[in-house]
C-alpha positions in Angstrom: -19.9 -120.9 2.8 -17.2 -123.9 0.7 -15.0 -123.8 3.8 -18.2 -124.1 6.3 -19.2 -127.7 4.2 -15.6 -128.6 4.5 -16.1 -128.3 7.9 -19.2 -130.1 8.2 -17.5 -133.9 6.0 -14.7 -133.5 8.8 -17.1 -133.5 11.6 -19.2 -136.3 10.1 -15.9 -138.6 9.4 -14.4 -138.0 12.3 -17.7 -139.5 14.5 -18.2 -141.9 12.1 -14.4 -143.2 12.2 -14.5 -143.0 16.6 -18.1 -145.3 16.1 -16.2 -147.6 14.0 -13.0 -147.3 16.3 -15.4 -148.3 19.4 -17.4 -151.2 18.0 -13.1 -152.7 17.1 -12.2 -152.2 20.3 -14.9 -154.5 21.5 -14.8 -156.4 19.4 -11.2 -157.2 20.4 -12.5 -156.8 23.9 -15.0 -159.6 23.7 -13.4 -162.1 20.8 -9.9 -161.8 21.8 -8.8 -160.1 25.6 -11.8 -161.6 27.5 -12.9 -164.2 25.8 -12.8 -166.8 28.6 -15.0 -164.2 31.1 -18.0 -164.0 28.0 -17.8 -167.7 27.4 -18.0 -168.4 31.4 -20.9 -166.0 31.0 -23.4 -167.2 28.3 -22.8 -170.9 29.5 -23.9 -169.7 32.6 -27.4 -169.6 31.6 -29.8 -172.9 30.2 -32.4 -172.7 27.5 -35.4 -175.2 27.1 -37.9 -176.0 24.9 -41.2 -176.4 26.4 -44.4 -177.9 24.9 -47.6 -176.0 24.9 -51.4 -177.0 25.0 -52.9 -178.0 21.5 -56.3 -177.1 21.5 -58.9 -180.2 20.2 -61.7 -179.1 17.4 -66.0 -179.8 18.3 -67.4 -182.0 17.3 -71.5 -180.6 16.6 -74.5 -181.6 15.4 -76.3 -181.0 12.2 -77.9 -177.6 13.4 -74.8 -176.9 15.1 -75.2 -178.2 19.0 -72.4 -179.3 20.7 -71.8 -182.9 21.5 -68.1 -182.8 22.4 -66.9 -178.8 22.5 -64.1 -177.8 25.0 -64.2 -176.2 28.5 -61.8 -174.3 30.7 -60.8 -176.4 33.1 -57.8 -176.9 35.7 -54.8 -179.6 35.9 -52.0 -179.4 38.0 -48.2 -179.0 36.2 -45.1 -179.9 37.5 -42.3 -177.9 36.9 -39.0 -179.2 37.2 -37.0 -176.5 36.4 -38.2 -174.3 39.8 -37.5 -177.3 41.7 -33.9 -178.1 43.6 -32.7 -181.6 42.6 -32.7 -182.8 45.9 -36.1 -182.2 47.1 -37.6 -183.2 43.8 -38.8 -186.7 45.4 -40.4 -184.7 48.8 -42.4 -182.6 46.9 -43.9 -185.0 44.3 -44.9 -187.2 47.3 -46.5 -184.4 49.3 -48.3 -183.6 45.5 -49.5 -186.8 45.3 -51.3 -187.4 48.9 -52.5 -183.8 48.4 -54.7 -185.2 45.2 -55.8 -188.0 46.7 -56.8 -186.2 49.6 -58.9 -184.4 47.7 -60.4 -186.9 45.1 -58.8 -186.1 42.1 -56.8 -188.6 39.8 -52.7 -188.3 39.3 -51.9 -189.5 36.3 -50.7 -193.2 36.8 -49.5 -195.3 33.7 -47.3 -197.9 35.6 -48.2 -201.1 34.4 -47.1 -202.2 38.6 -49.5 -202.5 41.8 -48.7 -202.5 45.2 -51.0 -204.3 48.2 -50.3 -205.3 51.9 -48.5 -208.8 50.9 -45.7 -207.0 47.3 -45.9 -205.5 44.6 -47.4 -207.6 41.4 -48.1 -206.9 37.1 -51.9 -205.1 37.0 -53.9 -207.4 35.1 -54.9 -206.9 31.4 -52.1 -204.3 31.0 -49.7 -207.2 29.4 -48.2 -205.0 26.1 -47.5 -202.6 29.0 -46.1 -204.6 31.2 -44.1 -205.8 28.4 -43.1 -202.7 27.3 -41.8 -201.2 31.0 -39.7 -205.1 30.9 -37.8 -203.5 27.7 -37.4 -199.9 29.0 -35.5 -201.7 31.7 -33.4 -204.4 29.9 -35.2 -207.2 32.3 -36.1 -210.8 31.0 -39.7 -211.5 29.9 -39.7 -214.0 33.1 -38.7 -211.2 35.6 -41.3 -210.2 38.9 -42.6 -207.2 39.8 -40.6 -206.9 42.8 -37.3 -207.1 40.6 -38.8 -205.1 38.5 -39.1 -201.7 40.9 -36.2 -202.1 42.2 -34.6 -201.8 38.7 -36.6 -198.8 38.7 -36.0 -197.3 41.9 -31.9 -197.7 41.2 -32.7 -195.8 37.9 -34.7 -193.0 38.8 -32.5 -192.6 42.4 -34.7 -193.7 44.4 -33.3 -195.1 47.4 -35.3 -198.2 49.3 -34.5 -197.7 52.8 -35.6 -194.3 52.6 -39.5 -194.6 51.6 -42.1 -197.0 52.0 -43.4 -199.6 49.0 -46.1 -196.9 47.9 -43.6 -194.3 48.1 -41.7 -196.0 45.5 -43.9 -196.8 43.5 -45.4 -193.3 43.2 -42.3 -191.6 42.5 -41.4 -194.7 40.1 -44.6 -194.0 37.8 -44.1 -190.3 37.5 -40.2 -190.7 36.9 -41.3 -193.3 34.2 -44.3 -191.4 32.7 -42.3 -188.5 32.3 -39.0 -190.5 30.8 -41.3 -191.6 28.5 -43.4 -189.3 27.8 -40.1 -188.1 25.6 -36.8 -186.1 26.4 -35.5 -188.4 29.5 -36.7 -187.9 32.5 -32.8 -186.4 33.3 -32.9 -183.7 30.0 -35.9 -181.9 32.2 -36.9 -179.9 29.4 -40.3 -180.1 29.6 -43.3 -179.7 32.6 -45.2 -182.6 33.3 -49.3 -183.1 33.9 -49.5 -184.7 37.4 -53.1 -184.4 37.0 -55.2 -183.6 34.0 -57.8 -182.2 35.7 -59.2 -181.0 39.3 -61.8 -179.4 40.7 -62.5 -175.7 41.5 -62.5 -176.7 45.2 -59.2 -178.4 44.4 -58.0 -175.7 42.7 -58.6 -173.6 45.6 -56.7 -175.8 48.2 -54.1 -176.5 46.0 -53.5 -173.1 45.6 -53.4 -172.5 49.3 -50.9 -174.7 49.9 -48.0 -173.2 47.4 -45.4 -172.7 49.4 -45.3 -176.0 50.7 -45.5 -177.1 46.7 -42.5 -175.1 45.0 -42.8 -176.1 41.3 -46.6 -177.7 41.2 -48.5 -175.0 40.2 -52.1 -175.0 38.6 -52.8 -174.3 34.8 -55.5 -173.5 33.2 -56.5 -175.8 30.1 -59.4 -176.9 27.8 -61.3 -179.7 29.2 -63.5 -181.9 26.7 -67.1 -181.3 27.7 -69.6 -183.5 26.2 -72.8 -181.6 26.4 -75.8 -184.4 26.9 -73.4 -187.2 27.2 -76.4 -189.6 26.5 -77.1 -188.2 23.4 -75.1 -190.1 20.7 -72.4 -192.1 23.6 -71.5 -194.4 20.9 -71.5 -191.9 17.8 -69.7 -189.6 18.9 -67.0 -192.2 21.2 -64.3 -190.1 24.1 -60.7 -189.3 24.4 -58.2 -190.7 27.0 -54.7 -191.2 27.1 -52.5 -193.7 24.4 -51.4 -197.3 25.4 -48.3 -198.6 25.0 -49.1 -199.9 21.5 -50.4 -196.4 20.5 -47.7 -194.3 21.6 -45.4 -196.6 19.4 -47.4 -196.6 16.8 -47.1 -192.5 17.3 -44.6 -191.5 19.5 -43.1 -189.5 16.8 -46.0 -187.4 17.0 -47.4 -187.4 20.1 -46.3 -187.2 23.2 -47.1 -190.3 25.8 -49.5 -187.8 27.7 -51.4 -186.5 24.7 -55.0 -187.4 24.8 -55.9 -189.3 21.9 -59.7 -190.8 20.3 -60.8 -194.0 21.8 -63.7 -194.6 20.0 -66.5 -193.5 17.7 -65.7 -189.9 15.9 -62.7 -188.8 18.0 -61.1 -191.5 16.8 -61.6 -192.1 13.9 -61.4 -188.2 13.1 -58.6 -187.9 15.1 -56.6 -186.4 12.5 -58.9 -183.7 11.8 -59.6 -183.4 15.5 -56.3 -183.0 17.1 -54.7 -179.5 17.4 -51.0 -179.7 17.2 -48.7 -178.5 20.1 -46.3 -175.1 20.3 -42.9 -174.1 21.2 -41.9 -171.9 24.0 -38.9 -171.1 25.0 -37.1 -171.1 28.5 -34.2 -168.8 29.2 -33.0 -169.8 32.6 -29.6 -168.3 34.8 -27.7 -171.8 36.3 -27.1 -169.5 39.6 -30.6 -170.1 41.4 -33.1 -171.2 38.1 -34.3 -167.9 37.6 -36.4 -167.4 34.4 -34.9 -165.0 32.2 -36.6 -164.8 29.4 -40.1 -166.7 28.1 -40.5 -166.7 24.1 -42.4 -168.2 21.8 -41.2 -169.6 19.1 -44.0 -172.0 17.7 -47.7 -171.5 18.8 -50.0 -174.2 18.7 -52.3 -174.7 15.9 -56.2 -175.4 16.8 -57.6 -178.7 15.5 -61.2 -178.6 13.0 -64.4 -178.8 13.9 -66.3 -181.5 13.0 -70.3 -180.9 11.8 -72.4 -184.7 12.3 -75.7 -185.1 10.2 -77.7 -186.1 13.3 -80.4 -184.1 14.5 -79.2 -184.2 18.5 -82.8 -183.8 19.0 -84.1 -186.4 16.8 -82.0 -188.6 18.3 -83.4 -187.9 21.8 -86.8 -188.8 20.4 -86.0 -192.5 19.2 -83.4 -192.9 22.2 -87.2 -192.2 24.5 -89.1 -194.3 22.5 -87.1 -197.0 21.7 -85.7 -197.8 25.4 -89.8 -196.8 26.3 -90.9 -199.7 24.0 -87.6 -202.2 24.8 -89.0 -201.8 28.7 -92.7 -202.4 27.7 -91.5 -205.7 25.3 -89.3 -206.6 28.9 -93.1 -207.1 30.7 -94.1 -209.8 28.7 -90.6 -211.3 27.5 -88.0 -211.3 30.0 -85.1 -211.6 27.1 -86.4 -208.6 25.5 -83.7 -205.8 27.1 -82.1 -204.1 23.7 -82.6 -203.0 20.3 -82.0 -199.9 17.8 -83.5 -197.7 15.6 -81.7 -195.7 12.8 -82.7 -192.8 10.6 -81.6 -192.1 7.0 -82.1 -189.0 4.6 -82.8 -190.5 1.8 -81.8 -188.1 -0.7 -77.6 -188.4 0.5 -77.8 -191.3 2.6 -76.6 -188.7 5.9 -77.5 -190.5 9.0 -79.5 -188.1 10.8 -80.8 -190.4 14.6 -78.8 -193.4 15.1 -79.8 -195.4 18.5 -79.1 -198.0 20.4 -80.5 -199.2 23.7 -79.4 -199.8 26.6 -76.7 -196.5 26.5 -74.8 -195.1 28.4 -73.9 -191.3 29.9 -70.2 -190.1 28.2 -70.2 -187.6 31.2 -70.5 -190.2 33.6 -68.1 -192.0 31.6 -65.1 -189.8 31.7 -65.7 -188.2 35.6 -66.7 -191.6 37.5 -64.0 -194.8 37.1 -66.3 -196.5 39.0 -69.3 -196.5 36.2 -66.9 -197.6 33.4 -66.8 -200.8 35.6 -69.8 -201.2 35.8 -70.9 -200.8 32.2 -68.1 -203.2 31.6 -69.7 -206.0 34.0 -73.4 -205.8 32.5 -74.9 -208.3 31.5 -76.6 -206.0 28.4 -73.9 -204.8 27.4 -74.4 -201.1 27.0 -71.3 -200.6 25.3 -71.7 -202.0 22.1 -73.7 -199.7 19.5 -76.0 -202.0 18.8 -77.3 -199.7 16.1 -73.8 -200.3 13.2 -72.7 -203.4 15.2 -75.3 -206.1 16.4 -76.9 -208.0 13.3 -79.9 -209.8 13.7 -81.9 -212.2 12.0 -84.2 -209.2 10.1 -87.5 -211.7 9.4 -90.1 -210.4 6.8 -88.4 -207.3 6.2 -86.0 -208.7 4.3 -88.6 -209.9 1.4 -88.6 -206.5 -0.5 -85.2 -206.9 -1.3 -86.1 -210.1 -2.7 -88.6 -208.9 -4.7 -86.7 -206.5 -6.0 -84.1 -209.5 -7.1 -86.6 -211.6 -7.7 -88.1 -208.8 -10.7 -84.9 -207.7 -12.0 -83.7 -210.8 -12.3 -86.5 -212.1 -14.1 -87.3 -214.9 -11.9 -91.3 -213.6 -11.0 -93.2 -211.1 -12.8 -95.8 -208.6 -11.0 -98.6 -210.1 -11.3 -97.5 -213.9 -11.5 -98.9 -215.9 -8.5 -97.8 -217.8 -6.7 -100.4 -220.3 -4.4 -100.2 -221.0 -0.8 -101.9 -223.4 1.0 -100.0 -222.6 4.6 -96.9 -224.4 3.8 -94.0 -224.8 1.5 -92.7 -228.1 0.8 -90.7 -228.0 -2.4 -87.3 -230.3 -0.8 -88.1 -233.6 -0.1 -88.2 -233.3 4.4 -88.5 -230.4 4.5 -92.1 -227.8 5.3 -91.9 -223.8 5.9 -94.6 -223.0 7.3 -96.7 -219.9 6.7 -98.6 -217.1 9.0 -101.8 -218.1 7.1 -103.5 -219.7 3.6 -103.3 -216.8 1.4 -104.2 -219.2 -1.9 -103.0 -217.2 -4.9 -100.5 -214.6 -3.7 -99.3 -211.6 -6.6 -96.5 -209.6 -5.1 -98.6 -206.9 -3.7 -100.4 -209.5 -2.3 -96.9 -211.5 -0.9 -95.8 -207.9 0.7 -98.8 -207.3 2.5 -99.2 -210.4 4.3 -96.0 -211.1 4.5 -96.7 -214.2 2.4 -94.0 -217.1 3.4 -94.7 -219.4 0.9 -94.8 -216.9 -2.1 -90.8 -215.4 -1.3 -89.8 -219.1 -0.5 -90.7 -220.1 -4.1 -88.7 -216.8 -5.0 -85.8 -218.0 -2.9 -85.4 -221.1 -4.5 -85.3 -219.6 -8.3 -83.1 -217.4 -7.5 -80.8 -219.1 -5.3 -78.5 -218.5 -2.2 -75.5 -216.9 -4.3 -77.7 -214.3 -7.1 -79.9 -213.5 -4.0 -76.8 -212.8 -1.6 -75.3 -210.5 -5.3 -78.3 -208.2 -5.1 -78.3 -207.8 -1.0 -74.6 -206.8 -1.6 -75.6 -203.7 -4.2 -78.4 -202.8 -1.5 -75.8 -202.4 1.5 -76.9 -205.7 2.8 -73.6 -207.7 3.8 -71.6 -205.2 3.2 -69.8 -202.2 5.1 -72.5 -198.8 4.2 -69.2 -196.6 4.3 -69.8 -194.7 7.8 -66.6 -192.9 9.9 -66.6 -194.9 12.5 -66.7 -198.8 13.0 -69.5 -200.8 11.7 -70.5 -204.8 11.5 -70.2 -206.5 7.6 -73.3 -208.7 8.7 -73.9 -212.4 6.8 -76.0 -213.0 4.4 -76.5 -216.6 4.0 -75.2 -218.3 0.9 -72.6 -222.0 1.2 -69.7 -219.5 1.3 -70.6 -218.5 4.8 -72.5 -221.8 5.7 -68.8 -223.7 4.7 -66.5 -221.3 5.7 -67.6 -221.5 9.5 -67.8 -225.3 9.0 -71.5 -226.5 7.9 -73.1 -227.6 5.3 -75.2 -225.8 3.5 -78.4 -227.1 2.0 -80.6 -226.1 -1.0 -83.9 -224.9 0.8 -81.6 -222.3 2.5 -82.2 -220.3 -0.2 -86.1 -220.8 0.2 -85.6 -219.8 4.0 -82.9 -217.1 3.5 -85.3 -215.6 1.2 -88.0 -215.3 4.6 -85.2 -213.4 6.4 -83.9 -216.7 8.8 -81.2 -218.9 7.2 -77.4 -217.3 8.6 -78.5 -213.7 7.3 -77.2 -211.4 10.1 -78.1 -207.6 9.5 -77.0 -204.9 11.3 -80.0 -201.8 11.2 -77.7 -199.3 10.0 -78.1 -201.9 6.8 -81.7 -202.3 7.0 -81.8 -198.5 6.5 -79.9 -198.7 3.6 -81.6 -201.2 1.9 -84.4 -199.2 2.2 -83.3 -195.8 1.3 -82.1 -197.6 -1.8 -85.6 -198.5 -2.7 -86.6 -195.3 -2.0 -84.1 -193.6 -3.5 -84.5 -195.0 -6.8 -82.5 -198.4 -7.2 -79.0 -195.7 -6.5 -77.3 -196.4 -3.2 -75.0 -193.8 -2.1 -73.0 -194.1 0.9 -74.3 -193.8 4.2 -72.3 -190.9 6.5 -72.2 -189.4 9.3 -70.0 -186.5 8.7 -71.9 -182.9 7.5 -68.8 -180.9 6.9 -65.3 -180.0 8.5 -64.8 -176.7 9.4 -61.4 -174.9 10.9 -61.8 -174.6 14.4 -63.3 -170.6 14.2 -65.7 -171.7 11.8 -64.6 -169.5 9.3 -63.6 -172.0 6.6 -65.0 -175.2 5.0 -62.5 -177.8 5.4 -64.4 -180.7 3.2 -67.9 -180.6 2.6 -69.8 -184.2 2.3 -71.8 -184.3 -1.0 -73.5 -187.6 -2.0 -71.8 -190.6 -3.3 -72.8 -193.1 -5.1 -71.7 -196.3 -4.3 -73.8 -198.7 -6.4 -76.7 -198.7 -9.2 -78.3 -201.6 -8.0 -80.0 -201.8 -12.0 -83.4 -202.5 -10.2 -85.3 -200.8 -13.0 -88.1 -197.9 -12.2 -91.0 -201.2 -13.0 -89.9 -202.7 -11.2 -89.2 -200.2 -8.5 -92.5 -198.9 -8.6 -94.3 -202.8 -7.9 -92.3 -203.3 -5.0 -93.3 -200.1 -3.3 -96.7 -200.6 -4.6 -96.9 -203.7 -2.4 -94.8 -201.5 0.3 -98.0 -199.4 0.3 -100.3 -202.1 0.4 -98.7 -203.0 3.6 -99.5 -200.1 4.9 -103.0 -200.4 3.5 -104.3 -203.5 3.9 -101.2 -205.4 5.5 -99.9 -206.0 8.7 -98.7 -202.2 8.9 -102.6 -201.1 8.7 -102.3 -199.7 12.0 -100.3 -196.2 9.6 -103.6 -196.5 7.0 -104.6 -193.2 8.6 -101.0 -192.0 9.2 -101.1 -188.1 7.8 -98.0 -188.7 6.3 -98.5 -192.0 3.7 -95.7 -193.6 3.8 -94.5 -197.7 2.5 -93.5 -200.1 5.2 -92.6 -203.6 5.8 -93.1 -205.6 8.9 -91.2 -208.6 10.5 -90.8 -210.9 13.2 -87.4 -213.2 13.3 -87.0 -216.5 15.0 -84.2 -217.0 17.0 -83.2 -218.8 20.4 -85.6 -216.7 22.7 -88.2 -215.3 22.3 -89.0 -214.1 18.3 -87.3 -210.1 16.8 -89.8 -207.7 16.1 -88.6 -205.3 13.2 -89.7 -202.7 10.6 -88.6 -200.5 8.4 -90.8 -197.7 6.3 -89.9 -194.7 4.1 -91.7 -191.3 3.9 -93.9 -189.7 2.2 -94.2 -192.6 -0.2 -94.8 -189.9 -3.2 -91.4 -188.0 -2.4 -89.5 -189.8 0.5 -87.3 -188.2 2.5 -86.2 -190.5 5.4 -86.3 -194.1 5.6 -86.0 -195.7 8.8 -85.4 -199.5 10.4 -86.3 -200.4 13.9 -85.5 -203.8 15.5 -86.4 -204.9 19.4 -84.4 -208.1 20.5 -86.3 -210.2 21.4 -89.3 -207.7 21.2 -91.6 -211.0 20.5 -94.9 -207.9 19.5 -94.4 -206.5 16.3 -96.8 -203.4 17.8 -93.4 -202.0 19.9 -91.0 -201.1 16.6 -94.2 -199.8 15.0 -94.1 -197.2 17.5 -90.6 -196.3 17.9 -90.7 -195.9 14.0 -93.9 -193.5 14.7 -92.4 -191.5 17.3 -89.9 -190.6 14.9 -91.4 -189.5 11.7 -93.8 -187.4 14.1 -90.8 -185.7 15.8 -89.5 -185.7 12.1 -92.2 -183.5 9.8 -93.0 -181.6 13.1 -89.1 -180.4 13.3 -89.5 -179.7 9.9 -92.7 -178.0 9.8 
């Protein structure tokens, strides 16, 4: 038995020694005797790293309805690794010719155009031209022709073999490859010839694959705007980077990467942007055969943004605003635009923000001629009037003036001011009222919109104190929106003198009736109305409800009410102002809402300016427990009925949707 165990140990030891001997022999062979052979064999393969596409986060409304989502699309890729260098130019030209015949745009960033006479620098691309000249190390005065010759020399595009048009195509693509990182001669990445092609084009390109080696179709996620006319100014759009953007972001972005250009797409770029991954491709030098493909770094998806907007309420506001502006145009030729904003009084979230005229994001992204038409339209449909349009508010400014006068002790609610039809306190200055109101207290002053009453309040307050209160209520300051908004203007000596004018004391009285230099945005008007309705507390006005991961399983950030300003106006004084706004509805200029099923507080306005008067309106509802605040401005609308119509349609929709 003992001898048997010894034999087993000897056998096992012998086996181990034999295995070790084999390994040692192979190592000696690899490292010493045949080192050159294996070194040559290893060097006969190339390893390169290719980028994989990032997945951009989506933008949804407050109920999860898609506004900007990802859809399956197709792009045309040029895989330079699969093409012999001598045939590269020929294949590029064939591919571009095919794309153009299929009405598919190809990625073209070269700021040099060509016409029947010569090459020329493309207009309005000064920074791109400057970067090109810097890239080529030529002088600032060098011509487009000289720059093209430099490009052709750099990229081995012979002038005697190709036409000028063909040379321009080849140089544009090779320049883009170079600018996209890695350098043209590194051949370390694929290149996107066309970002988006139709299904019909996919079929035709696939059929010609034998003629176009290296040109492949790849499925990708493309941006799709659901009902692109709902909120185009707010959602925004994506596009290729400008030269300035690329210079700023080239450490983290590639030049062919899409980036947010406006709206939420731009302001929340860091949240929406996905991060591309890396794929390692090992190829043999002999014939360029792919040996192995492995994922080195997976792509990371961007986050999903939930907005505070209700798509349904936004659609109602859009429709009503359009109808009433067009109705106003029938009696006032200069009535062509307007805006309406709806805020949640509890947290100052934007439920709807409509601007007219507007545009369709889907057409904007798909049709270049549509953009040209919009850019040339004198009514400026690309302007977000709800956030960037600034207007003289007229009498809807008066509740704010009342808050300031009461809280600063310049007036008591029941104190009366006599209205004889005009305000004549200042020598040589007379301000007319729309009626003769006799003795007017706060309630009557608001309900009848007495100019004399509020001109006197303006005189007592002075422009500086009134401006301070305006800022507290969100007027003349940015409200906190996540996207671009105007600061507007609050009338006063500081602004007037800054623009080279002279301020007169009478300006305070004129400012108090919503005239003078006051230029206020609809979002500010809604914010100030919500502040009154909310007990004098102004929260940050916002568009983003929450941010989640792409799969919508984890909340990254959720907005909570953020107090920006406590106006300091007492509950008693706010109650008096709100009572005046209620009286506007019961017996004043908005009495057509007296029997509205939801009790509201409101104020109407007519603002003088060059051309027909603006018609303005603010309200909050329900009166006793406010949920929403609304502002409507119809530029040159002339008739106050128009702005009230829009507010009525919005309230009808809001309370019906709620029920």
